N, C-alpha and C positions, 0 to 999 in steps of 0.2 A: 345603738342597736343592741338588744338585749342576746346571747347566747343559750341554746338549749344543748344540752348532752341528754339522752333517749337511750332507756334500757325499757323497751318494750315491743309491742306491734306497731303494724300498718296504722292501729287505728289513731296511737301521738305521730306517726311519722305523718300520716297522710295532712296534719291540721298544716303544716306547712309546704304539700304538694300543691293541695286542692283551695284553701282559702286564700281570694284574692289580695287580703290584705298581708301583707308583707312584712312584718315588725320583727322576726328572731330570724339569728345566723345559728345553723346546726354546727354544734361542736363535732358530734360523732354518734352513731346511733348502732346499736347495739341490738338485733332481732333474733327469733324464733330462739330463744334461751329462758327455760326454766329458771326459777331462783332455787327450784330443789338440785338443779343438778351442780350449782354453786357449793352446795354441802360434801362433794366427793371432790376426787381427786380429780386432776387433768387424767383426761381420753385423749387414746392414741389410735387413730387408724386411717394411718396414710393411704390406703387402696382406696379407701372413700373419697379424700379430696382430688386422688388424682384423675376422678370420674367425674366430678363438675366441671362442664364447660364454661360455667357463669363464674364471674370474678367475685357476683355479687355473694351470690352463693356458697363459695368457695371461704370466701371472708368470713359471712356468718356461721358457716360451721364449724372455721378453724376456730372462731372465739369462742363459740361454748364449748370447745373440746379443752382447750387451753386455760379458760377462768382468767383469761386476761383482764377483765374487767375492773378487778380489782385495783392493778397498777394504774389501767385509763384513766378513771375516777379519782387518783391522789394527781395524776399528773396535767389533764387537764384544765381548763379553764372554761368555767361554766357560770350564768346568774341564776340556771334553772336546771334540775336535773329530774325531768319527767319519765315517772312509772307507769307499766300497766301491765295488769295481769293474763293478760289474752291469750297469751302464748303458753299460759298454763294448760292449755287446754290438751298440747301434746303430752304422752306416755315419754318416762324416761327409761334407760337403761343401767344397768350396771354390776359390772364386772366382781369378781373375786377380791381384786387388788384396791377395791374401793372407788375407780373411778368410774364417774355418771357421764350422761351424753342427754342430752336432750333431743327424743325421737319425733322431730321436724318431717315435715311432708319433704324438706329436701334429703335429709341423713337417712329418713329410709327404703327411701330411692337407691340408695346406693350403699348404704351399711356395709360390711364384709360382719357375714354370719358366725357366729362363735356359739358353741354350744354352752358353755359357762356362763353365757352373759344371761342377765334375769331382768326382766320386765316389769316395769312398776307402774301401778295405771292411775290413772287420773282417780280422784274421788275415793281416795281410801286413806286408812290410816295411817299407813308406811309413803305414801305419799304428803299429807301434807306436815308431819314431822320429820321430812328433808325439807319442806320447803320453810319450814321454823327455820331449819339450822341453817338453810343456804342465805333467808333472810338477815339474819341476824351477824354473819359475817360481811353482808353488803352492810348493813348500817352501820358496827363497829367500825365498817375502813371507812365509812362517811362522818361517821362523828371521830374519829382520829383526826380526821384533816378540818372540822371544824366546819363541817360545809351540811348539817342537817339540816338547815331552816329553807337549805335550796330544793331539798325534797318536795316534789308538788306529785300525787296520787291523782290518776285520769282514774277515775271512779264513772269506768260504762258496764253496761251490762248488753249482753244479747238480745236481740229483738225477738220477744216470744211469741209476735205475729208472723215469724217469717214461716211463708207456706209453703216452700219448696219441701217433696220428700224426705231429702235429706239437708241436717243431722236429726230433724223431728223434736215437736214439742217436749216431749218428756224428756230430751238430751239439753236441750237450751236452757231447762227449768234446772237441770242437774248443774250445771257450768255457770248460772245466774246463783244459786246457793253456793257453791264453790267460793265467787271470786266473793258472796256478803261475806264467807269465812276470813278470807283473804281481808278484807277491809277490817273488820272486827280486828284482825291479827296488827294491823299496821296502826290502828288509832292507840290501840293498847301499849305497845312496843315504841311509837315513833310519833309523840304526842304533838312534836314539834313541825310533822311535817301539814303541806297543805293539799289540799284539795280542790281539782278541778271536777266538779260533779256539773251533771247535763239537766234541765227538764225532760222529763218522761217523752214528750211529742220529738224530741229530736234524737230519742237515740230508737228510729225506726230506720228499718235498713232500706236501701236506695238501691232496686235493681239496675240503673242505669249505672253504677258504682266504674271508675274507670278501672277497679279490680275485678269486677264483675259481681253477681250477687251472694254475698253471703252474709247471716245475722248480725257479724257486727262491722260491714261496710255501712256506713251512715252517710245522711243528705248533706249536699253542700253545706246548709244552715248548719249542723251540728260543728264545720270543721271552721265554720266564717265563725261562729260563736266562742268556739274552744281558741281559734288564734285572739281575739280580743282580749280574752280571760285572763291568756300565758303574757299579754302585755302587760295586762294590770300587774300582774304580781311580779313580774319581772323589774318593773319602775320603782 
């Protein structure tokens, strides 16, 4: 059975959770972390970590802060490194010392306020510049360990037909434009990467999804097909 390491969101992790076909073993899962945060120094907020009760939330927050992904992908054994950019929807915060953290929902609830901290919005030139720097650091580590051929990009999009009041069609379209920008940069900088692409009908949201409705929570058919495609890639 092939092994998979995920740096991304529930869009990728749920393939293993929801698909009835079980053909992959999860090596590790890094979530709620932007590649833009990897451009900065490690971030420290011990009080925030203490305010979280969930071990999973503590772990993902600590990993975003300590940038341990670089060491993890060098030491872990895996056949597929699955990456998606859905968590790039989060803003990032930067301190004067150059430390950066992803402002995930979990972190925003518990983060310690500092007047000297800067918030960098999504869909901005500065954010894209940081994303590029973080992505380059990431693929440099993968290249150094000769694992570039293991990278698989999960090419997903938000469902523009999502009909809830929030986040709204203009925001969804803006995020899809941002995703297209990431995909173009990856195609140029990482030509050996493989792609997990999806027919448009499968990128429709499922109101009965196990995590609730969201424009990036898809139908079971999406996860079933994704699992079959990943198994084929890993063999």
